[in-house]
Backbone of each chain as ProteinMPNN parsed JSONL, in Angstrom:
{"seq_chain_A": "MATASKDGLPNVVPMTFVKVYDDEHLLIVDNFMEKSKDNLINNPYVAICVWSMEDKQAYQIKGKAAIHTSGQIFDEAVAWVKREMPVLQPKSAVLIEITNIYVCQPGDNLGKEL", "coords_chain_A": {"N_chain_A": [[97.077, 57.378, 37.135], [96.892, 58.045, 33.779], [97.001, 56.469, 30.648], [97.259, 55.814, 27.111], [96.281, 53.637, 24.473], [97.875, 53.13, 21.271], [95.948, 53.594, 19.388], [94.229, 55.211, 20.782], [92.682, 54.335, 23.008], [91.814, 54.961, 26.236], [93.325, 54.333, 29.489], [93.19, 54.042, 32.99], [94.609, 54.027, 36.162], [95.14, 53.605, 39.731], [98.113, 54.738, 41.404], [100.71, 53.843, 43.596], [103.442, 54.2, 44.31], [104.789, 57.017, 43.736], [106.812, 59.747, 43.112], [108.39, 63.007, 43.326], [111.108, 63.314, 41.267], [113.137, 64.985, 40.261], [113.357, 68.524, 39.477], [112.167, 68.39, 37.0], [111.089, 65.905, 36.583], [108.996, 63.072, 37.359], [109.03, 60.132, 39.343], [107.805, 56.941, 38.949], [106.98, 53.837, 40.282], [106.782, 50.707, 38.81], [105.056, 48.228, 39.966], [102.947, 46.56, 39.528], [102.005, 46.966, 36.987], [100.136, 46.387, 33.998], [98.311, 46.726, 31.607], [98.858, 49.478, 31.495], [101.616, 49.493, 31.097], [101.875, 48.146, 28.634], [100.613, 50.073, 27.051], [102.376, 52.266, 27.419], [104.698, 51.391, 26.203], [104.069, 51.546, 23.546], [103.123, 54.1, 23.272], [104.203, 56.844, 24.694], [103.004, 58.88, 26.176], [101.614, 60.382, 29.086], [99.075, 61.171, 31.528], [98.56, 62.524, 34.66], [96.683, 62.633, 37.52], [96.701, 64.408, 40.433], [96.277, 64.996, 43.95], [96.859, 67.683, 45.962], [97.611, 67.803, 49.241], [98.625, 69.904, 50.616], [98.017, 72.311, 49.172], [95.331, 71.899, 48.895], [94.261, 71.293, 46.371], [93.573, 69.962, 43.125], [95.721, 68.718, 40.651], [96.723, 68.324, 37.247], [99.182, 66.511, 35.731], [101.13, 66.42, 32.899], [103.079, 64.389, 30.712], [105.955, 62.602, 29.417], [106.881, 59.287, 29.21], [109.657, 57.248, 30.215], [110.824, 53.986, 30.295], [112.598, 52.161, 32.647], [114.477, 49.312, 33.168], [116.78, 48.506, 34.22], [119.906, 49.717, 35.606], [120.815, 52.952, 37.087], [118.491, 54.493, 37.785], [116.477, 52.576, 37.893], [117.567, 50.997, 39.957], [117.457, 52.788, 42.106], [114.7, 53.044, 42.345], [113.936, 50.446, 43.055], [115.251, 50.214, 45.526], [113.898, 52.13, 47.005], [111.221, 51.119, 47.049], [111.683, 48.694, 48.364], [112.473, 49.557, 50.851], [110.075, 50.607, 51.805], [107.972, 48.746, 51.333], [108.777, 45.775, 51.665], [107.879, 43.377, 50.611], [107.148, 43.692, 47.982], [107.918, 43.389, 44.44], [109.508, 45.22, 42.397], [109.034, 45.872, 38.948], [109.739, 47.649, 36.97], [111.09, 50.988, 36.531], [109.452, 53.966, 36.028], [110.164, 56.808, 34.486], [109.003, 59.998, 34.352], [109.036, 62.6, 32.164], [108.198, 65.79, 32.801], [105.886, 67.759, 31.09], [103.761, 69.558, 31.175], [101.763, 71.261, 33.631], [98.627, 71.479, 35.072], [95.99, 73.235, 36.773], [93.311, 71.393, 37.981], [90.785, 71.753, 39.098], [87.6, 72.819, 40.058], [86.985, 76.314, 39.995], [88.473, 79.63, 40.071], [90.937, 79.234, 38.904], [90.762, 77.064, 37.255], [91.938, 74.872, 34.81], [94.129, 76.402, 34.342], [97.478, 76.759, 33.306], [100.474, 75.945, 34.955]], "CA_chain_A": [[97.865, 57.631, 35.924], [96.202, 57.671, 32.541], [97.785, 56.23, 29.432], [96.341, 55.467, 26.017], [96.847, 52.796, 23.425], [98.239, 53.937, 20.104], [94.719, 54.008, 18.698], [93.446, 56.164, 21.556], [91.846, 53.806, 24.083], [92.426, 55.363, 27.51], [93.401, 53.434, 30.652], [93.559, 54.85, 34.164], [94.751, 53.187, 37.359], [95.811, 54.29, 40.847], [99.541, 54.435, 41.57], [101.129, 54.01, 44.989], [104.801, 54.727, 44.422], [104.962, 58.178, 42.857], [107.465, 60.865, 43.807], [109.146, 63.98, 42.543], [112.485, 62.814, 41.124], [113.859, 66.265, 40.273], [112.426, 69.598, 39.092], [111.522, 68.131, 35.706], [110.689, 64.503, 36.432], [108.382, 62.232, 38.389], [109.392, 58.714, 39.298], [106.713, 56.039, 39.303], [107.483, 52.469, 40.246], [105.891, 49.694, 38.251], [105.018, 46.967, 40.715], [101.817, 45.728, 39.084], [101.43, 47.454, 35.722], [99.909, 45.453, 32.89], [97.853, 47.503, 30.444], [99.578, 50.762, 31.448], [102.934, 49.307, 30.483], [101.647, 47.894, 27.194], [100.357, 51.362, 26.41], [103.571, 53.13, 27.438], [105.677, 50.878, 25.233], [103.645, 51.986, 22.215], [102.684, 55.507, 23.294], [104.793, 57.212, 25.99], [102.384, 60.041, 26.818], [100.82, 60.095, 30.28], [98.425, 62.26, 32.263], [98.478, 62.072, 36.046], [95.882, 63.531, 38.348], [97.15, 64.324, 41.837], [95.636, 65.88, 44.919], [97.844, 68.236, 46.884], [97.113, 68.016, 50.604], [99.121, 71.198, 51.052], [97.236, 73.385, 48.527], [93.919, 71.491, 48.742], [93.985, 71.49, 44.943], [93.915, 68.872, 42.216], [96.54, 69.114, 39.509], [96.986, 67.319, 36.234], [100.555, 66.578, 35.241], [101.279, 65.693, 31.632], [104.483, 64.144, 30.426], [106.385, 61.538, 28.514], [107.484, 58.272, 30.074], [110.733, 56.351, 29.784], [110.792, 52.808, 31.169], [113.943, 51.668, 32.992], [114.441, 48.0, 33.823], [118.105, 48.302, 34.825], [120.62, 50.991, 35.723], [120.731, 53.721, 38.334], [117.119, 54.904, 38.121], [115.789, 51.348, 38.321], [118.096, 50.592, 41.269], [116.899, 53.701, 43.106], [113.279, 52.705, 42.51], [113.86, 49.182, 43.804], [115.672, 50.484, 46.906], [112.79, 52.885, 47.626], [110.104, 50.203, 47.319], [112.104, 47.679, 49.344], [112.446, 50.209, 52.175], [108.693, 50.876, 52.225], [107.137, 47.539, 51.301], [109.768, 44.776, 51.23], [107.253, 42.231, 49.945], [106.929, 43.972, 46.552], [108.997, 43.094, 43.489], [109.364, 46.19, 41.306], [109.338, 45.352, 37.614], [110.467, 48.695, 36.25], [110.951, 52.363, 37.01], [108.94, 54.791, 34.934], [110.565, 58.202, 34.724], [108.12, 60.859, 33.554], [109.506, 63.962, 31.881], [107.004, 66.63, 32.929], [105.783, 68.768, 30.031], [102.762, 70.574, 31.548], [100.999, 71.069, 34.87], [97.408, 72.289, 35.037], [95.014, 73.146, 37.855], [92.111, 70.717, 37.437], [89.849, 71.863, 40.213], [86.692, 73.938, 39.824], [87.396, 77.568, 40.644], [88.982, 80.647, 39.15], [92.162, 78.801, 38.222], [90.532, 75.816, 36.52], [92.541, 74.775, 33.483], [95.319, 77.264, 34.257], [98.759, 76.046, 33.243], [101.431, 76.523, 35.916]], "C_chain_A": [[97.102, 57.14, 34.71], [97.212, 57.516, 31.418], [96.766, 55.992, 28.319], [97.057, 54.533, 25.06], [97.137, 53.686, 22.215], [97.018, 54.409, 19.333], [93.744, 54.745, 19.62], [92.506, 55.6, 22.595], [92.484, 54.155, 25.416], [92.388, 54.256, 28.57], [93.8, 54.296, 31.839], [93.528, 53.983, 35.415], [95.43, 53.985, 38.471], [97.271, 53.842, 40.953], [99.948, 54.723, 43.009], [102.49, 54.696, 45.075], [105.056, 55.79, 43.35], [105.727, 59.219, 43.652], [108.153, 61.809, 42.832], [110.59, 63.486, 42.496], [113.464, 63.987, 41.082], [112.895, 67.311, 39.735], [111.664, 69.302, 37.801], [110.967, 66.72, 35.55], [109.934, 63.963, 37.647], [108.908, 60.818, 38.22], [108.19, 57.903, 39.769], [107.262, 54.624, 39.245], [106.393, 51.533, 39.755], [106.035, 48.422, 39.072], [104.001, 45.998, 40.104], [101.29, 46.131, 37.713], [101.258, 46.337, 34.696], [99.577, 46.297, 31.659], [98.612, 48.827, 30.337], [100.922, 50.582, 30.758], [102.825, 48.989, 28.993], [101.444, 49.219, 26.463], [101.631, 52.189, 26.32], [104.625, 52.685, 26.437], [105.357, 51.415, 23.833], [103.347, 53.48, 22.114], [103.102, 56.082, 24.65], [104.088, 58.336, 26.73], [101.489, 59.639, 27.989], [100.156, 61.369, 30.797], [98.19, 61.729, 33.669], [97.692, 63.104, 36.832], [96.328, 63.325, 39.789], [96.367, 65.314, 42.679], [96.718, 66.381, 45.86], [97.18, 68.526, 48.222], [97.452, 69.434, 51.051], [98.244, 72.335, 50.507], [95.742, 73.111, 48.54], [93.451, 71.755, 47.308], [94.32, 70.206, 44.185], [94.714, 69.445, 41.048], [96.593, 67.965, 38.515], [98.388, 67.555, 35.679], [100.615, 65.786, 33.941], [102.758, 65.491, 31.345], [104.69, 62.942, 29.532], [107.211, 60.552, 29.34], [108.641, 57.547, 29.406], [110.788, 55.212, 30.801], [112.213, 52.304, 31.389], [113.817, 50.321, 33.698], [115.817, 47.595, 34.346], [118.748, 49.674, 34.935], [120.265, 51.755, 36.989], [119.295, 54.051, 38.746], [116.3, 53.692, 38.587], [116.25, 50.938, 39.716], [117.55, 51.49, 42.383], [115.436, 53.365, 43.405], [113.126, 51.438, 43.353], [114.206, 49.429, 45.27], [114.545, 51.184, 47.672], [111.638, 51.942, 48.005], [110.481, 49.208, 48.41], [112.159, 48.26, 50.767], [111.018, 50.296, 52.711], [107.836, 49.617, 52.336], [107.978, 46.389, 50.765], [109.173, 43.619, 50.439], [107.106, 42.449, 48.424], [108.171, 43.67, 45.713], [108.882, 44.056, 42.316], [109.817, 45.604, 39.964], [110.083, 46.377, 36.762], [110.253, 50.041, 36.929], [110.501, 53.183, 35.809], [109.269, 56.252, 35.268], [109.759, 59.078, 33.765], [108.783, 62.223, 33.384], [108.273, 64.859, 31.848], [107.0, 67.685, 31.823], [104.816, 69.884, 30.406], [102.156, 70.226, 32.896], [99.813, 72.036, 34.832], [96.65, 72.161, 36.358], [93.788, 72.432, 37.303], [91.043, 70.617, 38.512], [88.915, 73.023, 39.905], [87.128, 75.165, 40.611], [88.012, 78.481, 39.604], [90.183, 80.171, 38.342], [91.982, 77.54, 37.377], [91.151, 75.87, 35.125], [93.805, 75.598, 33.321], [96.588, 76.409, 34.211], [99.747, 76.737, 34.172], [102.816, 76.613, 35.292]], "O_chain_A": [[96.718, 55.974, 34.624], [98.137, 58.313, 31.261], [95.56, 55.973, 28.563], [98.268, 54.622, 24.861], [96.702, 54.836, 22.149], [97.031, 55.47, 18.708], [92.568, 54.892, 19.287], [91.601, 56.307, 23.039], [93.588, 53.694, 25.706], [91.532, 53.372, 28.541], [94.649, 55.178, 31.713], [92.545, 53.295, 35.687], [96.192, 54.914, 38.206], [97.608, 52.704, 40.627], [99.562, 55.749, 43.57], [102.663, 55.657, 45.825], [105.474, 55.496, 42.23], [105.327, 59.546, 44.77], [108.451, 61.461, 41.69], [111.219, 63.267, 43.531], [114.482, 63.987, 41.773], [111.715, 67.012, 39.553], [110.622, 69.906, 37.545], [110.433, 66.378, 34.495], [110.194, 64.341, 38.79], [109.192, 60.367, 37.11], [107.635, 58.146, 40.84], [107.928, 54.248, 38.281], [105.253, 51.564, 40.218], [106.981, 47.652, 38.909], [104.173, 44.781, 40.158], [100.219, 45.673, 37.316], [102.114, 45.466, 34.548], [100.422, 46.546, 30.799], [98.97, 49.256, 29.24], [101.324, 51.406, 29.937], [103.598, 49.506, 28.186], [102.022, 49.456, 25.402], [101.936, 52.751, 25.268], [105.358, 53.508, 25.889], [106.258, 51.701, 23.044], [103.321, 54.05, 21.023], [102.432, 55.837, 25.652], [104.528, 58.718, 27.815], [100.714, 58.687, 27.9], [100.613, 62.483, 30.54], [97.683, 60.621, 33.849], [98.001, 64.295, 36.809], [96.329, 62.204, 40.296], [95.866, 66.325, 42.187], [97.416, 65.584, 46.486], [96.302, 69.382, 48.323], [96.683, 70.08, 51.763], [97.789, 73.201, 51.255], [94.955, 74.004, 48.226], [92.401, 72.352, 47.072], [95.23, 69.465, 44.558], [94.409, 70.52, 40.533], [96.519, 66.794, 38.887], [98.724, 68.648, 35.223], [100.202, 64.628, 33.888], [103.588, 66.328, 31.698], [103.755, 62.36, 28.981], [108.122, 60.942, 30.071], [108.618, 57.267, 28.208], [110.798, 55.443, 32.01], [112.944, 52.051, 30.432], [113.126, 50.208, 34.711], [115.999, 46.487, 34.85], [118.22, 50.666, 34.433], [119.519, 51.273, 37.841], [118.928, 53.906, 39.912], [115.535, 53.777, 39.547], [115.433, 50.573, 40.561], [117.221, 51.012, 43.469], [114.996, 53.398, 44.554], [112.286, 51.375, 44.251], [113.531, 48.913, 46.161], [114.277, 50.87, 48.832], [111.147, 51.966, 49.133], [109.669, 48.916, 49.289], [111.925, 47.556, 51.749], [110.772, 50.092, 53.9], [107.082, 49.44, 53.292], [107.916, 46.058, 49.581], [109.88, 42.955, 49.682], [106.958, 41.484, 47.674], [109.301, 43.692, 46.2], [108.219, 43.737, 41.329], [110.846, 44.934, 39.874], [110.938, 46.029, 35.948], [109.372, 50.209, 37.772], [111.083, 53.107, 34.726], [108.722, 56.835, 36.203], [109.823, 58.922, 32.545], [109.054, 62.914, 34.366], [107.41, 64.712, 30.983], [107.976, 68.412, 31.64], [105.014, 71.032, 30.009], [102.048, 69.055, 33.261], [99.97, 73.234, 34.596], [96.666, 71.103, 36.988], [93.271, 72.826, 36.257], [90.488, 69.553, 38.786], [89.376, 74.101, 39.531], [87.582, 75.06, 41.751], [88.068, 78.155, 38.419], [90.42, 80.646, 37.231], [92.956, 77.011, 36.842], [90.909, 76.805, 34.361], [94.48, 75.514, 32.295], [96.742, 75.462, 34.981], [99.849, 77.963, 34.179], [103.757, 77.072, 35.94]]}, "seq_chain_B": "MATASKDGLPNVVPMTFVKVYDDEHLLIVDNFMEKSKDNLINNPYVAICVWSMEDKQAYQIKGKAAIHTSGQIFDEAVAWVKREMPVLQPKSAVLIEITNIYVCQPGDNLGKEL", "coords_chain_B": {"N_chain_B": [[88.254, 60.677, 35.448], [89.41, 59.419, 32.495], [90.289, 60.391, 29.242], [91.128, 60.38, 25.732], [92.912, 62.06, 23.155], [92.365, 61.933, 19.593], [94.735, 61.171, 18.484], [95.924, 59.896, 20.593], [96.753, 61.22, 22.99], [96.596, 61.221, 26.388], [94.216, 62.378, 28.869], [93.298, 63.306, 32.134], [90.995, 63.86, 34.681], [89.422, 64.912, 37.776], [86.052, 64.022, 38.66], [82.934, 65.237, 39.773], [80.112, 64.937, 39.691], [78.916, 62.034, 39.27], [77.098, 59.166, 38.582], [75.418, 55.975, 38.911], [73.444, 55.212, 36.217], [71.771, 53.334, 34.978], [71.689, 49.704, 34.815], [73.585, 49.431, 32.832], [74.793, 51.819, 32.305], [76.633, 54.801, 33.144], [76.099, 58.053, 34.455], [77.478, 61.157, 33.871], [77.95, 64.465, 34.791], [78.668, 67.273, 32.908], [80.034, 69.977, 34.059], [82.234, 71.579, 33.975], [83.895, 70.737, 31.941], [86.586, 70.818, 29.606], [89.025, 70.106, 27.97], [88.455, 67.363, 28.202], [85.945, 67.189, 27.0], [86.472, 68.062, 24.374], [88.105, 65.924, 23.636], [86.245, 63.78, 23.834], [84.414, 64.36, 21.836], [85.816, 63.733, 19.569], [86.734, 61.202, 20.062], [85.194, 58.734, 21.569], [85.84, 57.027, 23.686], [86.252, 56.121, 27.105], [87.92, 55.869, 30.295], [87.436, 55.128, 33.618], [88.354, 55.593, 36.891], [87.409, 54.378, 39.943], [86.752, 54.445, 43.474], [85.512, 52.15, 45.66], [83.782, 52.63, 48.524], [82.352, 50.789, 49.899], [83.308, 48.178, 49.177], [85.954, 48.59, 49.637], [87.755, 48.756, 47.488], [89.434, 49.501, 44.42], [88.168, 50.213, 41.228], [88.242, 49.947, 37.676], [86.406, 51.372, 35.184], [85.39, 50.907, 31.92], [84.245, 52.436, 28.923], [81.948, 53.886, 26.517], [81.212, 57.074, 25.455], [78.325, 59.197, 25.189], [77.28, 62.384, 24.31], [74.935, 64.559, 25.651], [73.074, 67.403, 25.057], [70.584, 68.33, 25.202], [67.139, 67.3, 25.786], [65.742, 64.367, 27.507], [67.698, 63.059, 29.126], [69.642, 65.013, 29.482], [68.042, 66.907, 30.793], [67.441, 65.539, 33.164], [69.993, 65.416, 34.265], [70.598, 68.119, 34.684], [68.603, 68.759, 36.558], [69.392, 67.185, 38.709], [71.955, 68.264, 39.378], [71.187, 70.879, 40.008], [69.666, 70.47, 42.263], [71.64, 69.664, 44.062], [73.839, 71.468, 43.921], [73.053, 74.424, 43.438], [74.288, 76.633, 42.276], [75.775, 75.842, 40.099], [76.103, 75.486, 36.491], [75.151, 73.259, 34.441], [76.646, 71.989, 31.47], [76.494, 69.863, 29.737], [75.242, 66.463, 29.529], [76.861, 63.484, 30.09], [76.584, 60.388, 28.962], [77.615, 57.267, 29.767], [78.173, 54.306, 28.178], [78.692, 51.312, 29.609], [81.36, 49.137, 29.057], [83.308, 47.425, 30.101], [84.437, 46.263, 33.307], [86.99, 46.39, 35.634], [88.938, 45.058, 38.328], [91.187, 47.163, 39.922], [93.256, 47.08, 41.801], [95.976, 46.286, 43.85], [96.482, 42.85, 44.61], [94.934, 39.559, 44.829], [92.937, 39.659, 42.919], [93.671, 41.504, 41.052], [93.336, 43.184, 38.0], [91.356, 41.533, 37.182], [88.453, 40.89, 35.277], [85.143, 41.925, 35.78]], "CA_chain_B": [[87.856, 60.18, 34.135], [90.447, 59.572, 31.474], [89.917, 60.378, 27.827], [92.337, 60.545, 24.93], [92.71, 62.68, 21.851], [92.333, 60.92, 18.538], [96.102, 60.663, 18.283], [96.422, 59.13, 21.734], [97.247, 61.962, 24.154], [95.628, 61.043, 27.468], [93.819, 63.474, 29.76], [92.573, 62.717, 33.268], [90.527, 64.895, 35.605], [88.437, 64.424, 38.748], [84.653, 64.312, 38.334], [82.122, 65.306, 40.985], [78.763, 64.417, 39.483], [78.977, 60.727, 38.602], [76.238, 58.182, 39.247], [74.909, 54.85, 38.128], [72.188, 55.644, 35.578], [71.04, 52.059, 35.015], [72.66, 48.605, 34.928], [74.588, 49.456, 31.769], [75.262, 53.187, 32.03], [76.942, 55.829, 34.135], [75.809, 59.422, 34.044], [78.441, 62.139, 34.365], [77.52, 65.79, 34.359], [79.718, 68.192, 32.469], [79.894, 71.353, 34.541], [83.473, 72.34, 33.742], [84.806, 70.032, 31.017], [87.153, 71.53, 28.466], [89.786, 69.133, 27.172], [87.749, 66.074, 28.177], [84.874, 67.221, 26.003], [87.126, 68.054, 23.05], [88.504, 64.542, 23.344], [85.077, 62.901, 23.646], [83.779, 64.658, 20.543], [86.603, 63.07, 18.526], [87.106, 59.838, 20.46], [84.237, 58.588, 22.667], [86.205, 56.027, 24.689], [86.665, 56.649, 28.408], [88.285, 54.951, 31.379], [87.111, 55.832, 34.865], [88.846, 54.888, 38.067], [86.565, 54.703, 41.1], [87.048, 53.759, 44.727], [84.278, 51.752, 46.332], [83.867, 52.679, 49.984], [81.716, 49.573, 50.403], [84.208, 47.015, 48.997], [87.355, 48.998, 49.846], [88.446, 48.313, 46.275], [89.412, 50.388, 43.266], [87.722, 49.584, 39.983], [88.326, 50.732, 36.452], [85.24, 51.182, 34.324], [85.639, 51.385, 30.556], [83.007, 52.585, 28.182], [81.833, 54.753, 25.354], [80.408, 58.213, 25.897], [77.455, 59.974, 24.301], [77.077, 63.704, 24.915], [73.569, 65.07, 25.482], [72.95, 68.82, 25.433], [69.145, 68.598, 25.332], [66.392, 66.048, 25.909], [65.43, 63.831, 28.837], [68.898, 62.752, 29.926], [70.207, 66.313, 29.855], [67.152, 67.536, 31.781], [67.649, 64.834, 34.433], [71.315, 65.815, 34.78], [70.478, 69.497, 35.181], [67.788, 68.732, 37.778], [70.237, 66.591, 39.763], [72.97, 69.243, 39.788], [70.516, 72.045, 40.61], [69.283, 70.069, 43.623], [72.819, 69.519, 44.933], [74.667, 72.682, 43.919], [72.273, 75.299, 42.54], [75.12, 77.646, 41.623], [76.406, 75.308, 38.876], [75.368, 75.574, 35.221], [75.583, 72.103, 33.648], [76.76, 72.25, 30.034], [75.984, 68.68, 29.032], [75.185, 65.201, 30.265], [77.664, 62.49, 29.375], [76.089, 59.062, 29.311], [78.672, 56.295, 29.439], [77.769, 52.902, 28.02], [79.775, 50.535, 30.242], [81.75, 47.947, 28.28], [84.126, 46.53, 30.931], [84.797, 46.704, 34.668], [88.144, 45.623, 36.116], [89.545, 45.366, 39.625], [92.52, 47.745, 39.659], [93.809, 47.194, 43.14], [96.878, 45.164, 44.113], [95.859, 41.721, 45.324], [94.695, 38.372, 43.999], [91.985, 39.938, 41.839], [94.153, 42.602, 40.205], [93.164, 43.03, 36.559], [90.218, 40.643, 36.91], [87.273, 41.554, 34.715], [83.921, 41.502, 36.496]], "C_chain_B": [[88.953, 60.468, 33.127], [89.823, 59.493, 30.093], [91.231, 60.446, 27.046], [91.97, 61.265, 23.647], [92.757, 61.574, 20.796], [93.723, 60.34, 18.272], [96.74, 60.148, 19.578], [97.017, 59.908, 22.887], [96.229, 61.848, 25.283], [95.379, 62.317, 28.265], [93.057, 62.835, 30.915], [92.257, 63.798, 34.295], [89.518, 64.289, 36.587], [87.027, 64.838, 38.332], [83.831, 64.27, 39.614], [80.775, 64.616, 40.792], [78.816, 63.168, 38.609], [77.989, 59.828, 39.327], [75.843, 57.062, 38.298], [73.565, 55.296, 37.554], [71.232, 54.455, 35.45], [72.098, 50.959, 34.985], [73.779, 48.686, 33.896], [75.203, 50.831, 31.524], [75.641, 53.951, 33.291], [76.535, 57.17, 33.56], [76.844, 60.344, 34.696], [77.969, 63.498, 33.881], [78.741, 66.649, 34.054], [79.371, 69.588, 32.964], [81.074, 72.207, 34.095], [84.379, 71.707, 32.691], [85.308, 70.959, 29.912], [87.823, 70.485, 27.568], [89.062, 67.789, 27.081], [86.679, 66.081, 27.093], [85.431, 67.273, 24.58], [87.505, 66.624, 22.668], [87.298, 63.677, 23.02], [84.385, 63.133, 22.307], [84.496, 63.884, 19.427], [86.872, 61.596, 18.8], [86.291, 59.502, 21.709], [84.663, 57.633, 23.794], [86.723, 56.663, 25.972], [87.104, 55.507, 29.326], [88.107, 55.745, 32.665], [87.597, 54.989, 36.033], [87.996, 55.336, 39.247], [87.03, 53.9, 42.307], [85.715, 53.425, 45.371], [84.496, 51.751, 47.834], [83.371, 51.361, 50.567], [82.688, 48.376, 50.348], [85.645, 47.319, 49.405], [88.231, 48.506, 48.687], [88.396, 49.421, 45.23], [88.993, 49.585, 42.034], [87.994, 50.532, 38.828], [87.146, 50.364, 35.565], [85.592, 51.723, 32.952], [84.326, 51.493, 29.81], [83.106, 53.599, 27.073], [80.828, 55.853, 25.7], [79.525, 58.77, 24.79], [77.134, 61.28, 25.021], [75.673, 64.201, 24.596], [73.515, 66.527, 25.931], [71.477, 69.275, 25.43], [68.455, 67.251, 25.504], [66.336, 65.542, 27.342], [66.676, 63.633, 29.702], [69.572, 64.046, 30.378], [69.354, 66.957, 30.949], [67.311, 66.877, 33.158], [68.96, 65.273, 35.085], [71.249, 67.218, 35.387], [69.705, 69.514, 36.498], [68.612, 68.21, 38.959], [71.249, 67.617, 40.29], [72.31, 70.42, 40.515], [70.038, 71.742, 42.037], [70.482, 70.128, 44.575], [73.641, 70.802, 45.05], [74.063, 73.688, 42.952], [73.117, 76.314, 41.772], [75.719, 77.156, 40.29], [75.478, 75.416, 37.669], [75.816, 74.41, 34.328], [75.579, 72.408, 32.151], [76.266, 71.065, 29.204], [75.946, 67.488, 29.977], [75.966, 64.188, 29.435], [77.209, 61.115, 29.851], [77.117, 58.041, 28.821], [78.056, 54.903, 29.33], [78.932, 52.052, 28.52], [80.085, 49.302, 29.402], [82.532, 46.946, 29.134], [84.31, 47.136, 32.311], [85.917, 45.781, 35.156], [88.473, 46.015, 37.555], [90.906, 45.996, 39.331], [93.22, 48.073, 40.964], [94.768, 46.026, 43.348], [96.191, 44.085, 44.94], [95.558, 40.615, 44.329], [93.802, 38.664, 42.799], [92.451, 41.018, 40.874], [93.977, 42.282, 38.721], [91.982, 42.155, 36.184], [89.053, 41.436, 36.322], [86.03, 41.027, 35.417], [82.794, 41.244, 35.515]], "O_chain_B": [[89.363, 61.613, 32.936], [88.961, 58.659, 29.815], [92.309, 60.555, 27.631], [90.87, 61.107, 23.118], [93.137, 60.437, 21.078], [93.867, 59.179, 17.889], [97.958, 59.984, 19.648], [97.729, 59.324, 23.705], [95.105, 62.332, 25.146], [96.224, 63.211, 28.323], [92.258, 61.923, 30.702], [93.134, 64.549, 34.72], [88.853, 63.298, 36.285], [86.84, 65.89, 37.72], [84.007, 63.378, 40.443], [80.352, 63.813, 41.624], [78.767, 63.241, 37.381], [78.028, 59.731, 40.553], [75.921, 57.183, 37.076], [72.665, 55.703, 38.289], [70.047, 54.555, 35.77], [73.287, 51.249, 35.118], [74.825, 48.063, 34.079], [76.04, 50.989, 30.635], [75.048, 53.77, 34.354], [76.611, 57.4, 32.353], [77.053, 60.31, 35.909], [77.629, 63.669, 32.711], [79.694, 66.731, 34.83], [78.539, 70.286, 32.384], [80.932, 73.408, 33.865], [85.535, 72.111, 32.566], [84.559, 71.767, 29.362], [87.267, 70.05, 26.56], [89.05, 67.151, 26.027], [86.52, 65.106, 26.358], [84.918, 66.602, 23.685], [87.265, 66.173, 21.547], [87.315, 62.925, 22.045], [83.835, 62.203, 21.717], [83.868, 63.439, 18.466], [87.197, 60.835, 17.889], [86.65, 59.935, 22.804], [83.919, 57.453, 24.757], [87.515, 57.604, 25.945], [86.712, 54.353, 29.153], [88.565, 56.881, 32.783], [87.276, 53.805, 36.135], [87.879, 56.531, 39.519], [87.618, 52.826, 42.177], [84.887, 54.306, 45.601], [85.294, 50.972, 48.355], [83.882, 50.875, 51.577], [82.866, 47.662, 51.335], [86.466, 46.407, 49.508], [89.295, 47.923, 48.891], [87.432, 50.184, 45.167], [89.409, 48.443, 41.836], [87.979, 51.753, 38.984], [86.926, 49.197, 35.244], [86.042, 52.862, 32.825], [83.401, 50.718, 30.051], [84.18, 54.099, 26.737], [79.729, 55.577, 26.181], [79.911, 58.812, 23.622], [76.762, 61.279, 26.194], [75.269, 64.26, 23.435], [73.875, 66.842, 27.065], [71.178, 70.452, 25.63], [69.082, 66.198, 25.388], [66.817, 66.196, 28.268], [66.69, 64.003, 30.876], [70.019, 64.156, 31.52], [69.889, 67.49, 31.922], [67.315, 67.556, 34.184], [69.028, 65.475, 36.297], [71.781, 67.463, 36.47], [70.098, 70.197, 37.443], [68.529, 68.739, 40.068], [71.377, 67.81, 41.499], [72.827, 70.896, 41.526], [70.006, 72.622, 42.898], [70.371, 70.572, 45.718], [74.081, 71.173, 46.138], [74.49, 73.8, 41.803], [72.694, 76.8, 40.723], [76.121, 77.966, 39.454], [74.254, 75.435, 37.797], [76.754, 74.557, 33.545], [74.637, 73.004, 31.629], [75.702, 71.234, 28.123], [76.528, 67.501, 31.061], [75.753, 64.057, 28.229], [77.427, 60.738, 31.002], [77.437, 57.966, 27.635], [77.484, 54.393, 30.293], [80.017, 52.064, 27.939], [79.192, 48.52, 29.074], [82.428, 45.739, 28.913], [84.338, 48.357, 32.472], [85.803, 44.556, 35.098], [88.304, 47.17, 37.945], [91.696, 45.431, 38.576], [93.701, 49.184, 41.186], [94.412, 44.885, 43.053], [95.418, 44.379, 45.852], [95.883, 40.716, 43.146], [93.9, 37.99, 41.773], [91.708, 41.407, 39.973], [94.418, 41.234, 38.249], [91.638, 42.041, 35.007], [88.712, 42.514, 36.809], [85.887, 39.822, 35.623], [81.691, 40.881, 35.923]]}, "name": "protein", "num_of_chains": 2, "seq": "MATASKDGLPNVVPMTFVKVYDDEHLLIVDNFMEKSKDNLINNPYVAICVWSMEDKQAYQIKGKAAIHTSGQIFDEAVAWVKREMPVLQPKSAVLIEITNIYVCQPGDNLGKELMATASKDGLPNVVPMTFVKVYDDEHLLIVDNFMEKSKDNLINNPYVAICVWSMEDKQAYQIKGKAAIHTSGQIFDEAVAWVKREMPVLQPKSAVLIEITNIYVCQPGDNLGKEL"}
C-alpha cells in the first residue's frame, strides 16, 4: 500500500490483512502502521498493488481511506484479525473507497482501467 | 515502486528490472512506465518495497530519482535489458540515489532504519 505525505513524499509497505469489504470498498487492518497512518491522516489517497493468483495479473487499486478506531467496521476488523492471528492488537480499520482499478502488468492491457 | 504526483496522489506498480548499481544507487529500467514517469518528472521522490530472499525480510528503500534517456547509464540499462529480454525497448534508465532503508516487516526491527 502506497501513501504520500501532504508534500508528496511516497511511502510503500506490505499489508497482510487486506480484503474486499463490499463492491466499492477494501478493508485493511492497521496492526503496525506508523508512517502510512501519519500520511493517511493528512492525505487520504492510497494506491495498492495486488497480484491476482486467479488471473495471474497485477492490478493497481486507487482510492480514498477513512480510518475507524471504533464502531462496527473497527469491531469487524478486530474480530477478523483475532480469528486469524490472536496475538495481534489491531489499532484501526482502514476502509478504502475504491475510485479506480488499473491493470499494471506488461501486456496488451497495461494501464487499462477496469 | 511508489511515486507521487506533486499534489500527493500516490502511484505504485511492480518493477522487473531493478538492481543495485553501486553502494548508493539503484538502477531501474523504464520499459513501460507511464504514470510513474509523469510523477518522477514533477516529483523525484520514490519509495520501493523489496523482499530479500536471503534475509526473509521486507525492506523499504527511499530515494530520489534521476531519469537518463541517453549517455552511459542509459546505455548500460539498454544492454542489460537486451541481454535478458531482447524483445523489450527500454525508454529510460531511472537511477535512484538511496537516502534511507527501513525494515518494513512485523517484528522487533519494524521501522528500524539501517
